[in-house]
Steps between C-alpha positions, in 0.01 A plus 500: 500500500546464118123475468466839679766650269298397192158591646582861582612607151206312351266696729663822418465433132133412527445823700675704235305337219166545690580874558588547136178340397301707743678825379410404137135423601481844671639676199253312271217605729622862474511482123146351484374770737644763277316363200182461704527867600411583142187302514406632843525854367287420198240345714496793743499741196799668659724663231756609752549153649531375139775751429678409825509135404698576183816685416439849346566388144320172539256380237245234394513316170179329369611219265241372258538272208536781242578804714668641813397802688734684750341702780715707740457468871362851520250453215372171664479678832283772337284220355457352850391847623223515235350161592177467709501126553791305668741345259554151645794315365611176672811296441566149623787246503759775436836385386788720643857530382745735682857591413628764748302818431306365210182282525226363277159374585304292246144406586158430344245765579134580459348847491159636603338845488327477841330162474482495120759275326714666242796278398781273620861424391849509634682789683872523473643744756855642488607647832798685644621521856532860590586691815116491576478125437370304198333715229337394176699617189269347235200271467438327173181305471288297266115547484278211396159359571445148626560229399822647365598577858393379841282671756615535862473168685287667774234603253374860454593762757260550793 
């Protein structure tokens, strides 16, 4: 009987811990999907999908050794509309941090214009949980050429 009394609370605790981890994993997947929506819009050359992936006053910040360049969401969407070749940006091994309605994604990336390699670096996404789900607030990124940064482990895009 005493064994049963100990086993039931232990099982309940394991169930609660497991469901908490699963909820966290689901939230992390949602955050990564929100960041990936930016890349999907770029590859599809879909400026409206790009706008929808970000908050209205969202922006991108290119960070180089000597300079930074800020681009608004709408200016970058206009740039997407002018492209004639898919903009393929791929991240891998994303690190996600979440605190309530705020999240970050930090990941290495590589970038291709269609099948032509351009550059690689690190993306740092800041996201906010809105009534419509996770939205990108800001993307800051570095831009390098190998060997300063790594190429995607799967090789060039197909």
